[in-house]
Biopython code that builds the backbone (N, CA, C, O; Angstrom):
import numpy as np
from Bio.PDB.StructureBuilder import StructureBuilder

atoms = [
    (1, "MET", "N", (-16.981, 15.690, 14.664)),
    (1, "MET", "CA", (-15.789, 14.268, 15.219)),
    (1, "MET", "C", (-14.219, 14.547, 13.935)),
    (1, "MET", "O", (-13.108, 14.037, 13.790)),
    (2, "ASN", "N", (-15.069, 15.698, 13.225)),
    (2, "ASN", "CA", (-13.770, 15.504, 12.262)),
    (2, "ASN", "C", (-12.625, 16.116, 12.579)),
    (2, "ASN", "O", (-11.474, 15.752, 12.335)),
    (3, "GLU", "N", (-13.014, 17.080, 13.145)),
    (3, "GLU", "CA", (-12.184, 18.688, 13.337)),
    (3, "GLU", "C", (-10.987, 18.439, 14.220)),
    (3, "GLU", "O", (-9.783, 18.573, 14.005)),
    (4, "LEU", "N", (-11.862, 17.922, 15.577)),
    (4, "LEU", "CA", (-11.273, 16.712, 16.605)),
    (4, "LEU", "C", (-10.039, 16.191, 16.244)),
    (4, "LEU", "O", (-8.892, 16.482, 16.585)),
    (5, "LEU", "N", (-10.682, 15.033, 15.184)),
    (5, "LEU", "CA", (-9.883, 13.837, 15.121)),
    (5, "LEU", "C", (-8.006, 14.729, 13.778)),
    (5, "LEU", "O", (-6.934, 14.124, 13.799)),
    (6, "GLY", "N", (-8.137, 15.739, 13.113)),
    (6, "GLY", "CA", (-7.753, 16.238, 12.626)),
    (6, "GLY", "C", (-6.727, 17.007, 13.382)),
    (6, "GLY", "O", (-5.655, 17.128, 12.788)),
    (7, "HIS", "N", (-6.801, 17.463, 14.364)),
    (7, "HIS", "CA", (-5.903, 18.609, 15.533)),
    (7, "HIS", "C", (-5.491, 16.608, 16.034)),
    (7, "HIS", "O", (-4.290, 16.367, 16.152)),
    (8, "VAL", "N", (-6.244, 15.692, 16.216)),
    (8, "VAL", "CA", (-5.457, 14.093, 17.092)),
    (8, "VAL", "C", (-3.891, 13.891, 15.710)),
    (8, "VAL", "O", (-2.668, 13.750, 15.745)),
    (9, "MET", "N", (-4.670, 13.971, 14.977)),
    (9, "MET", "CA", (-3.758, 13.055, 13.540)),
    (9, "MET", "C", (-2.523, 14.479, 13.569)),
    (9, "MET", "O", (-1.349, 14.453, 13.197)),
    (10, "GLY", "N", (-3.148, 15.391, 14.030)),
    (10, "GLY", "CA", (-1.717, 16.726, 13.368)),
    (10, "GLY", "C", (-0.442, 16.427, 14.571)),
    (10, "GLY", "O", (0.760, 16.165, 14.571)),
    (11, "ALA", "N", (-1.503, 16.640, 15.519)),
    (11, "ALA", "CA", (-0.438, 15.917, 17.602)),
    (11, "ALA", "C", (-0.059, 14.733, 16.759)),
    (11, "ALA", "O", (0.900, 14.275, 17.381)),
    (12, "GLY", "N", (-0.225, 14.062, 15.837)),
    (12, "GLY", "CA", (1.256, 12.819, 15.560)),
    (12, "GLY", "C", (0.580, 12.012, 16.787)),
    (12, "GLY", "O", (1.057, 12.187, 17.909)),
    (13, "PHE", "N", (-1.081, 10.681, 16.525)),
    (13, "PHE", "CA", (-1.502, 9.982, 16.849)),
    (13, "PHE", "C", (-1.026, 8.815, 16.227)),
    (13, "PHE", "O", (-1.336, 8.239, 15.185)),
    (14, "PRO", "N", (-0.017, 8.556, 17.304)),
    (14, "PRO", "CA", (0.368, 7.076, 16.312)),
    (14, "PRO", "C", (0.253, 5.953, 15.197)),
    (14, "PRO", "O", (1.029, 5.522, 14.344)),
    (15, "LEU", "N", (-1.774, 5.506, 15.783)),
    (15, "LEU", "CA", (-2.160, 4.811, 15.517)),
    (15, "LEU", "C", (-2.980, 4.924, 13.817)),
    (15, "LEU", "O", (-2.444, 5.874, 13.247)),
    (16, "ASP", "N", (-4.047, 4.281, 12.902)),
    (16, "ASP", "CA", (-4.279, 5.121, 12.369)),
    (16, "ASP", "C", (-6.074, 5.806, 12.919)),
    (16, "ASP", "O", (-6.613, 5.742, 14.024)),
    (17, "ARG", "N", (-6.355, 6.148, 12.186)),
    (17, "ARG", "CA", (-7.759, 6.980, 11.967)),
    (17, "ARG", "C", (-8.832, 6.238, 12.446)),
    (17, "ARG", "O", (-9.259, 6.323, 13.598)),
    (18, "ARG", "N", (-9.213, 5.614, 11.702)),
    (18, "ARG", "CA", (-9.976, 4.397, 11.977)),
    (18, "ARG", "C", (-10.259, 3.212, 13.412)),
    (18, "ARG", "O", (-11.021, 2.278, 13.661)),
    (19, "ASP", "N", (-9.048, 3.995, 14.140)),
    (19, "ASP", "CA", (-8.918, 3.118, 15.223)),
    (19, "ASP", "C", (-9.632, 4.399, 15.801)),
    (19, "ASP", "O", (-10.662, 4.365, 15.128)),
    (20, "ILE", "N", (-9.717, 5.167, 16.363)),
    (20, "ILE", "CA", (-10.506, 6.154, 16.927)),
    (20, "ILE", "C", (-11.446, 5.290, 17.383)),
    (20, "ILE", "O", (-11.607, 4.233, 16.772)),
    (21, "ILE", "N", (-12.160, 5.562, 18.434)),
    (21, "ILE", "CA", (-13.643, 5.154, 18.158)),
    (21, "ILE", "C", (-13.918, 6.516, 18.436)),
    (21, "ILE", "O", (-13.739, 7.060, 17.345)),
    (22, "HIS", "N", (-14.358, 7.684, 19.527)),
    (22, "HIS", "CA", (-15.090, 8.794, 20.869)),
    (22, "HIS", "C", (-13.492, 9.077, 20.994)),
    (22, "HIS", "O", (-12.496, 8.463, 21.372)),
    (23, "LEU", "N", (-13.907, 10.729, 20.305)),
    (23, "LEU", "CA", (-13.561, 11.881, 20.526)),
    (23, "LEU", "C", (-14.531, 13.015, 21.767)),
    (23, "LEU", "O", (-15.740, 13.109, 21.983)),
    (24, "PHE", "N", (-13.936, 13.369, 22.064)),
    (24, "PHE", "CA", (-14.800, 14.664, 23.313)),
    (24, "PHE", "C", (-13.332, 15.936, 23.913)),
    (24, "PHE", "O", (-12.128, 15.746, 24.090)),
    (25, "ILE", "N", (-14.335, 17.355, 24.087)),
    (25, "ILE", "CA", (-13.875, 18.180, 24.239)),
    (25, "ILE", "C", (-13.835, 18.362, 25.991)),
    (25, "ILE", "O", (-14.780, 18.604, 26.742)),
    (26, "GLY", "N", (-12.091, 18.109, 26.387)),
    (26, "GLY", "CA", (-12.554, 18.476, 27.638)),
    (26, "GLY", "C", (-12.659, 19.752, 28.632)),
    (26, "GLY", "O", (-13.463, 20.683, 28.591)),
    (27, "GLY", "N", (-11.402, 19.463, 29.702)),
    (27, "GLY", "CA", (-11.356, 20.832, 30.247)),
    (27, "GLY", "C", (-12.217, 22.005, 31.108)),
    (27, "GLY", "O", (-13.125, 21.804, 31.915)),
    (28, "SER", "N", (-11.494, 23.620, 30.568)),
    (28, "SER", "CA", (-12.374, 24.190, 31.141)),
    (28, "SER", "C", (-13.492, 24.294, 30.103)),
    (28, "SER", "O", (-14.616, 24.451, 30.581)),
    (29, "GLN", "N", (-13.386, 24.231, 28.652)),
    (29, "GLN", "CA", (-14.542, 24.422, 27.931)),
    (29, "GLN", "C", (-14.931, 23.519, 27.743)),
    (29, "GLN", "O", (-15.142, 23.374, 26.539)),
    (30, "LEU", "N", (-15.329, 22.250, 28.645)),
    (30, "LEU", "CA", (-16.563, 21.650, 28.727)),
    (30, "LEU", "C", (-16.669, 22.230, 29.538)),
    (30, "LEU", "O", (-17.017, 23.323, 29.091)),
    (31, "HIS", "N", (-16.579, 22.315, 31.055)),
    (31, "HIS", "CA", (-17.623, 23.061, 31.984)),
    (31, "HIS", "C", (-18.055, 24.541, 31.853)),
    (31, "HIS", "O", (-18.746, 25.136, 32.680)),
    (32, "GLY", "N", (-17.511, 25.107, 30.595)),
    (32, "GLY", "CA", (-18.313, 26.548, 30.383)),
    (32, "GLY", "C", (-17.417, 27.548, 31.022)),
    (32, "GLY", "O", (-17.928, 28.642, 31.261)),
    (33, "ALA", "N", (-15.579, 27.278, 31.492)),
    (33, "ALA", "CA", (-15.345, 28.435, 32.139)),
    (33, "ALA", "C", (-13.954, 28.884, 31.030)),
    (33, "ALA", "O", (-13.084, 29.727, 31.248)),
    (34, "LYS", "N", (-14.120, 28.022, 29.851)),
    (34, "LYS", "CA", (-12.792, 28.669, 28.874)),
    (34, "LYS", "C", (-12.283, 30.627, 29.458)),
    (34, "LYS", "O", (-13.012, 31.618, 29.504)),
    (35, "VAL", "N", (-11.220, 30.526, 29.704)),
    (35, "VAL", "CA", (-11.113, 32.636, 29.723)),
    (35, "VAL", "C", (-11.320, 32.867, 28.022)),
    (35, "VAL", "O", (-11.252, 31.886, 27.282)),
    (36, "HIS", "N", (-11.523, 33.953, 27.586)),
    (36, "HIS", "CA", (-10.950, 33.889, 26.082)),
    (36, "HIS", "C", (-9.299, 34.794, 26.126)),
    (36, "HIS", "O", (-8.935, 35.865, 26.613)),
    (37, "GLY", "N", (-8.582, 33.634, 25.294)),
    (37, "GLY", "CA", (-7.601, 34.680, 25.205)),
    (37, "GLY", "C", (-6.405, 33.198, 25.228)),
    (37, "GLY", "O", (-5.228, 32.896, 25.029)),
    (38, "TYR", "N", (-7.623, 32.686, 25.592)),
    (38, "TYR", "CA", (-5.926, 30.648, 26.205)),
    (38, "TYR", "C", (-6.503, 29.880, 25.643)),
    (38, "TYR", "O", (-7.492, 29.380, 26.179)),
    (39, "ASP", "N", (-6.010, 29.399, 24.031)),
    (39, "ASP", "CA", (-6.428, 28.643, 23.676)),
    (39, "ASP", "C", (-6.081, 27.389, 23.661)),
    (39, "ASP", "O", (-5.840, 26.572, 22.773)),
    (40, "ASP", "N", (-6.099, 27.378, 24.914)),
    (40, "ASP", "CA", (-5.651, 25.615, 24.878)),
    (40, "ASP", "C", (-6.447, 25.078, 24.431)),
    (40, "ASP", "O", (-7.455, 25.739, 24.184)),
    (41, "LEU", "N", (-6.455, 23.141, 23.970)),
    (41, "LEU", "CA", (-8.101, 22.429, 23.426)),
    (41, "LEU", "C", (-7.228, 21.324, 23.560)),
    (41, "LEU", "O", (-6.230, 20.839, 23.029)),
    (42, "ASP", "N", (-8.586, 20.989, 25.162)),
    (42, "ASP", "CA", (-8.287, 19.545, 25.666)),
    (42, "ASP", "C", (-9.495, 18.473, 25.226)),
    (42, "ASP", "O", (-10.687, 18.678, 25.455)),
    (43, "ILE", "N", (-8.736, 16.794, 24.268)),
    (43, "ILE", "CA", (-9.222, 16.385, 23.645)),
    (43, "ILE", "C", (-9.058, 15.520, 24.357)),
    (43, "ILE", "O", (-7.858, 15.282, 24.490)),
    (44, "TYR", "N", (-9.835, 14.750, 25.042)),
    (44, "TYR", "CA", (-9.638, 13.399, 25.450)),
    (44, "TYR", "C", (-10.932, 12.789, 24.619)),
    (44, "TYR", "O", (-11.926, 13.436, 24.288)),
    (45, "GLY", "N", (-10.591, 10.885, 24.271)),
    (45, "GLY", "CA", (-11.224, 9.987, 23.289)),
    (45, "GLY", "C", (-10.567, 8.582, 23.891)),
    (45, "GLY", "O", (-9.671, 8.726, 24.723)),
    (46, "CYS", "N", (-10.948, 7.275, 23.532)),
    (46, "CYS", "CA", (-11.220, 6.399, 23.169)),
    (46, "CYS", "C", (-10.942, 5.770, 22.188)),
    (46, "CYS", "O", (-11.728, 5.975, 21.264)),
    (47, "PHE", "N", (-9.557, 4.558, 21.819)),
    (47, "PHE", "CA", (-9.348, 3.897, 20.783)),
    (47, "PHE", "C", (-9.385, 2.522, 20.946)),
    (47, "PHE", "O", (-10.091, 2.102, 21.862)),
    (48, "ILE", "N", (-8.789, 1.740, 20.271)),
    (48, "ILE", "CA", (-9.046, -0.346, 19.953)),
    (48, "ILE", "C", (-7.214, 0.079, 19.179)),
    (48, "ILE", "O", (-6.837, 0.687, 18.177)),
    (49, "GLU", "N", (-6.647, -0.514, 20.110)),
    (49, "GLU", "CA", (-5.447, -1.064, 19.520)),
    (49, "GLU", "C", (-5.589, -2.351, 18.124)),
    (49, "GLU", "O", (-6.130, -3.426, 17.865)),
    (50, "PRO", "N", (-5.265, -1.983, 17.917)),
    (50, "PRO", "CA", (-4.210, -3.551, 16.704)),
    (50, "PRO", "C", (-4.187, -5.038, 17.462)),
    (50, "PRO", "O", (-3.572, -5.257, 18.506)),
    (51, "PRO", "N", (-4.678, -5.640, 17.008)),
    (51, "PRO", "CA", (-3.767, -7.412, 17.016)),
    (51, "PRO", "C", (-2.700, -6.971, 17.386)),
    (51, "PRO", "O", (-3.010, -6.504, 18.482)),
    (52, "THR", "N", (-1.486, -6.752, 17.234)),
    (52, "THR", "CA", (-0.180, -6.516, 17.244)),
    (52, "THR", "C", (0.092, -6.471, 18.618)),
    (52, "THR", "O", (0.817, -7.092, 19.394)),
    (53, "HIS", "N", (-1.091, -5.108, 18.712)),
    (53, "HIS", "CA", (-0.364, -4.402, 20.289)),
    (53, "HIS", "C", (-1.109, -4.957, 21.334)),
    (53, "HIS", "O", (-0.889, -4.515, 22.462)),
    (54, "ILE", "N", (-2.089, -5.984, 21.163)),
    (54, "ILE", "CA", (-2.748, -6.471, 22.544)),
    (54, "ILE", "C", (-1.524, -7.403, 22.727)),
    (54, "ILE", "O", (-0.559, -7.299, 23.485)),
    (55, "LEU", "N", (-1.878, -8.429, 21.729)),
    (55, "LEU", "CA", (-1.305, -9.253, 21.986)),
    (55, "LEU", "C", (0.453, -9.125, 22.167)),
    (55, "LEU", "O", (1.220, -10.004, 21.774)),
    (56, "GLY", "N", (0.853, -7.963, 22.780)),
    (56, "GLY", "CA", (1.783, -7.458, 22.982)),
    (56, "GLY", "C", (3.451, -7.414, 21.845)),
    (56, "GLY", "O", (4.599, -7.083, 22.142)),
    (57, "ILE", "N", (3.006, -7.781, 20.874)),
    (57, "ILE", "CA", (3.799, -8.049, 19.559)),
    (57, "ILE", "C", (4.489, -6.014, 19.628)),
    (57, "ILE", "O", (5.387, -5.180, 19.744)),
    (58, "ARG", "N", (3.574, -6.260, 19.500)),
    (58, "ARG", "CA", (4.513, -4.585, 19.501)),
    (58, "ARG", "C", (3.571, -3.487, 20.319)),
    (58, "ARG", "O", (2.348, -3.567, 20.441)),
    (59, "ALA", "N", (4.639, -2.185, 20.979)),
    (59, "ALA", "CA", (3.923, -1.886, 22.247)),
    (59, "ALA", "C", (3.478, -0.568, 21.483)),
    (59, "ALA", "O", (3.601, -0.597, 20.259)),
    (60, "ILE", "N", (2.901, 0.747, 22.152)),
    (60, "ILE", "CA", (2.393, 1.931, 22.610)),
    (60, "ILE", "C", (2.304, 2.991, 23.360)),
    (60, "ILE", "O", (1.471, 3.219, 24.237)),
    (61, "ASP", "N", (3.303, 3.734, 22.953)),
    (61, "ASP", "CA", (3.680, 4.642, 23.810)),
    (61, "ASP", "C", (2.719, 5.486, 24.686)),
    (61, "ASP", "O", (1.802, 5.913, 23.983)),
    (62, "HIS", "N", (2.644, 5.761, 25.605)),
    (62, "HIS", "CA", (1.327, 7.063, 26.077)),
    (62, "HIS", "C", (1.293, 8.241, 24.740)),
    (62, "HIS", "O", (2.342, 8.547, 24.174)),
    (63, "PHE", "N", (0.120, 8.767, 24.385)),
    (63, "PHE", "CA", (0.264, 9.908, 23.736)),
    (63, "PHE", "C", (-0.434, 10.796, 24.549)),
    (63, "PHE", "O", (-1.377, 10.364, 25.212)),
    (64, "VAL", "N", (-0.001, 12.412, 24.620)),
    (64, "VAL", "CA", (-0.451, 12.797, 24.804)),
    (64, "VAL", "C", (-0.318, 13.760, 24.032)),
    (64, "VAL", "O", (-1.070, 14.731, 24.121)),
]
sb = StructureBuilder()
sb.init_structure("model")
sb.init_model(0)
sb.init_chain("A")
sb.init_seg("    ")
for serial, (resi, resn, name, xyz) in enumerate(atoms, 1):
    if name == "N":
        sb.init_residue(resn, " ", resi, " ")
    sb.init_atom(name, np.array(xyz, "f"), 0.0, 1.0, " ", f" {name:<3s}", serial, name[0])
structure = sb.get_structure()
């Protein structure tokens, strides 16, 4: 998970890394259909919003 977490944080995830509770690889690699030479990495996950976000005091943009 540390490698995936590094990718997510490096891409600019707007919250603290401790807020992420689950990450996994999806897409063609998950299904065993990854084609050599096409180096895309599809990472999916779940995170828990801090109280300020849950209460609507601060907004979080969709993160892709």
